[in-house]
N, C-alpha and C positions, 0 to 999 in steps of 0.2 A: 791548830794550823794557821800559818800566815798566808793569806790569800791576796794576791794582787788582782783587783778588778779593773778591767780596761773597757772604756766605751769610746771607740774610735769613730769620729765623723770625718767628713770630707776635708775639713780644715782645722780639726781639733782632736785632742785626745784627753779625755777625763779619766782620772784614776782615783782609787782608794786602796789602801793597804789595810786589811781587816784581820784581826786575830779572832778566829772563830771560837776559840775556847771561852772568850768573854764577850764576843761581838764588839770589841773595842776597835775604833778607827784609829790606826797608828799614824796614818798620813793621808792627805788628800789634796787634790789640786787638778791642774790641767794645762795642757799646751794649747795656745790659740794662735790663729793666723799662720798655720802651717803652709809653707811654700811662699810666704811673703817676706820681704826684707825685715819687717818689724815683728817677727814672731817672738813669743815670750811664754814662759812657764809661770803661772800663778799658783801659789801653794799656801797652805795654812801652816804656820810655825807651831812649835810645841806649846807656846803660850797663848795660842788662839788667834794671834794677829796674822795678817796676810802679807805676803811678800811676793815680789816679781823678779824673775831671773830672765834677763834678755838673752834670746837665743839667736836672733838674726834669721836668715833664711835656712830652713831645714825641712826635711821630709818626715814621713811617719816613723821611719826607722830611727832617724836622728832624734825625733821627739821622744820615742820610747826609751832610747838610750839616755837622754837627758833626765827623764823621770827616774830611771834606775840609778843613775849617778847621784841624783839628789837624795834618793832613799838611803844610799850608802855613804853620803857625805859625812866626814868626821864631825862637823859642827851642826849642820842642818838635818842630817839623816836620822833614821830610827833603827836601822839594822846595819850590821857590820859588812855583810857581803850578800851578793845575789843568792848564795846558797841558803840563806834564811827564808827565802820565798819558796813555799812548798808547792804552790800551784798558781796558775793564772786563769781567771774566769773572764770570758769575753761576752759582752752584749752583742748579739747578732740579730739584726732586725727581722729578716724574713727567712723562714724555714719551709714555707709552702706546706704541702702535705707530706713532705719528706721527714719532718721532725715533729713529734708530739711531746717531746721532753728534752731536757738538756742532755748533752752527750760529750764523751771524751773525744777530743779532736784527733783524728787520724788523717792520713792522706785521702782516704775514701770520703770522709766527712768534708774535708776541704773541697773536693770535687763537687760534692752535692750542694755545698753553700754557693759555689760558683755557678751552678746550674740555676740558682735563684736570682742571679744578677739582673735578668730582664724584668723581674717583678719588683726589684728594689734597686734601681740603677744608681741612686744617690747614696744608698746606705750599705748594702752588702759588700761592694768592692772596698769601701773604707774600713768596714769591720775586718775584712780579710787582711788589710795592710797591717793591722795590729797583731793578728795571728802570725803573719809571716815575720814581723819584726821580732817577736818573742822567740820564734823558731830559730832565727839567725843569732840572736843575742844569748839565749838560754835554751839551747837545743834539748837539754835533758829534762827540763821542767814540764810536768804534765799540764795540758791546757784543756779547758772545757768551754763549749759553746752553749750559751743560754739564749733562747730565741724569744723575741717579742710575740711571735705568733703561736708559740707552742700551747699556751694555756687555753687558747680558743679552739684547739683541735677536737674538743669534746662537743662542739656545737652540732646539732642534728642538721641533716641536709636541708630541711625546710628553712633553717635560719641562715645557712651559708650560701645557698644557691641564688643566683640571679635569674630572672625570667628572660634570659637571652637564649638563642638557639643552643641546645644542649652540647653541640659539637665544640663550642667555644670553651666549655668547661673541660670536656674530655681531651681536646687537642691542645688547648692553650692554658689550662689551669685558671680560667677566669671565674672567680668566686669570692665570697667574703672571707678574709683571713683574720682580720682584726689585729690590733697592735696594743701597746702598753700592757701586754699580757703579764709580764713579770711584776708590774705594779699592781694590776688587778688581783693577781694570785696572792701577793704579799698582803695587801690590805684586807682581802676577804678572809684570809687565814688569821691575820693578826686581830681583826675586830672580834672574832670568836674567842681567841685567847683572852683578849682584854675584857670581854663580857663574861668569861668563864663558862662558855657553852660549846657544844660540839657543832661543827659545820653541818653534820647530818640533820636533815629536816629543816634547815634554814633556807629561806628565800632572801637573797641579798642583792641589792643594787649598788654597785661601786661606781662612783663618779670621779674619774681622774680628770680634773679640770685645771688647765694651765694654758700656756701659749699654744700647745697642742692639747686636744681633749678627746676623751672617749668615755662611754658608759657601757657597763657590762652587767648582764643578768647572770647571777650565780645561784645554782640550786645544788644542795648537798656538796658544796665545795667545788663544783664544776661549772665552767662557762657554758651557758646555753644560748646566748645571743650577745652581740656586741655591735657598737655603732660604726666603727671604722670598717673599711671594706677590703677590696683588692689592694688598695693603697691607703695611706693615712689621711687622704683628702675627704673621705665620706664621713657623714655623721654630723657632729656638733659644729656650730660656727666656732672658729678658732682665731688665734691672733692674726694670722695672714692667710689661712686656708678657708675655702668657701664652705666646706661641709656639704650637706644635702642641697642639691640643686637639680632642676629639671634638665636632663641631658639634652633635650630639644633646645633649651636656651643656649647651651654651649655650641651646638651645631649652628644655630641662628647667628651667634656672634662671630663664629669662624667665617661663615659665608659673607656676612655683612661687612666685616672689617678685614677680610682676607688674612685671617690669622693662621699662622702655621701651628702644627701640633706643639712645637717647642714654645711658641709665644703664648698659646693657650695654657700650657702647663704653668708658665710663669704667672699668668693672671690668677689661676685658681689656687696656686700654692703660695705665692709671694705677695700678691697685691689685693687679696680679698679679705674676708673675715672682718675683724674689728678695725684693722687698718683701712680696708676698703670702704667701710661704711662711715667711720668717724672722720677719715682724712687726717687724723692726728697721729695715731701710734697703734702699735700692736701690744704695747705694754699696758696692762690693766691698771697699774698705779696712775699712769698719765690719763687714762680714760676716766678713772674715778675722779680725779681732780677736775677734769673738764665737765663732768656731770654736775659736780658741786657748783661750778660756775654757770651752769644752765645751758651749756653748749647742746644744741638740739640734736646734732648728728651723733654726738657722744651718747646722749640719752637714748636715741634710737638704737644705737649699737648695743648698749647695755641691755635694753629691753629684749632685743632679738637674741642676744647671747643667753640670757636667763630663760627665755621662753623655750628655746630648743633643748636645754637641759631638762626643764620641766616636762616637755613633751616625751622625751625618751624615758624618763622615770615612770610616767603614766603608762606608756606603752608596755614597758617591761613588767610593771606590776600586773597589768592585765594578762600578759603572756604567761606569767608564772602563776596566775590565780591568787595574787596577793603578794605582799612583801613584809618581811619581818624586820629587816635592817637596811637603812640607807647610809652609805659611807661617802664622805667627802674627803678627797685627797688631791695632791698636785698643788702647784704654787698658788693658784687662785682658790681652789677648794679648801686648802688648809688655812688660808689667811684672810679671806674676804668674807666677813660675817654678814654684810648686807646682801651679798649674793645668796648665801645659804638661807637666810630668812625669806628673801623674795621668792626663791625657788620652792621653799617648803610651805609658804603660806597658803597657796591654792590647793595643797594636798590635805587640807583640814578635813575634807570629805572622806578621806581614808583613815582619819584618826591621827594624823600627824600633827604634833603640837610642839613648837620650839620654845625652849626656855631662853628668853632674851638675855639674861645675865650669863648663863652658861655659854651662849653663842658668841660672846665677846672674845672667846679664845682665839689665839693665833699659833699655829704650828705645834700644837700639843694634842696628845690623845685625850679625847674628852667626849662624853655623852652630852649632846646639846639639846636633846628633847626632854620634855617634862616627864615625871614619873607616870602621869596619866596617859601619855601618848601611846597609841596602839602600835606604833612603829618606832623602833629605836633609831635615832639619827645620831651618827657618831663621826667625829673628825679623827682620822688616822693618818698621820704623816707617812708618806710612802718611803720605802727604803729598798729600791731595786738593787742597789749594790750589795746589801746584806743578803738578799734573796739569791743573787748570783754567787756570792761567797759560800752560802750554805749548800747550794746545788753542787758547786765545784768540790767542796770538801766531801760531800756524800759520794760523788762519783769517783773521786780519786781514792777514797778509802776502800771502795769495792775492789 
């Protein structure tokens, strides 16, 4: 099957066309700056080089149409017509408790996704624009929604409940949902395939570390705890997100600086994390360069970033009664060997031992622990689009 995978954000649309018979990526790219005069479509050509197509001011519908036109272009395209696309899989950020797995999109499913708008006001409406665009342009093609939150629906109540008055859970759905679920599901399955073992009986900690980051405890292939919460702000320190913070500190700042809820949201989502501490950037490559130059705030930011990853690994190892495999994935987890070694060094008391040579890897599947290590430490590049394509194919074939 040829599956088009769409990830629609508020101002962007990323895409991949995947042939699920071989898992080959036939085309990939994305539209950026949607709604602005200088909008463009960046894509990978057949020879691997990158190209840009200027679009000007366009909306999501126009962006999806531009992608479809490029896919069928006589020179740059890889298919002859829309009809070659068998199905479309959409990343949908929030499914609340309504969705514990991927589903075929129907009018009823659309309504349920819209009911989650208040839980993900920046993401779900944008995801829906992609669904509606495909409905308008290719009304006959089946569409599947794959939810970031679905994998974490196996968490027990003790893991997902907040110690707030119970009525806020019952009436407003306030609880931990977790995110990056498609990535955590992919890498926790893939690491077992890579090692030639069954997920059954395995205690795995998956570390999705990038500009956004989360850690998940996986037992027998199922999520039992995760670091992100009601929103993607909780948990690890991230590029611009604050992560775990005393809620009393937020109330204090609101009162002291007369901040509105919208202004506070901007602080905790856009101005905090590595950017807020370093004052330099949210990009880890720029932080690394500043650390090498001895920038004290960059060094502090890196120390904090790594310490929080370590803390969650330790907590989840205790919660599961041990750990068999630790997986690093995401842009930072896959590529920054110093972070992996710094996080794993204090875990020597658990029998974790990193092979310095093996750890020099970037962006490839590799065991980076020594043969003597009691815990396997593995780098597994994530592939959320492939996971979405596989889910889409399985549901459509049913």
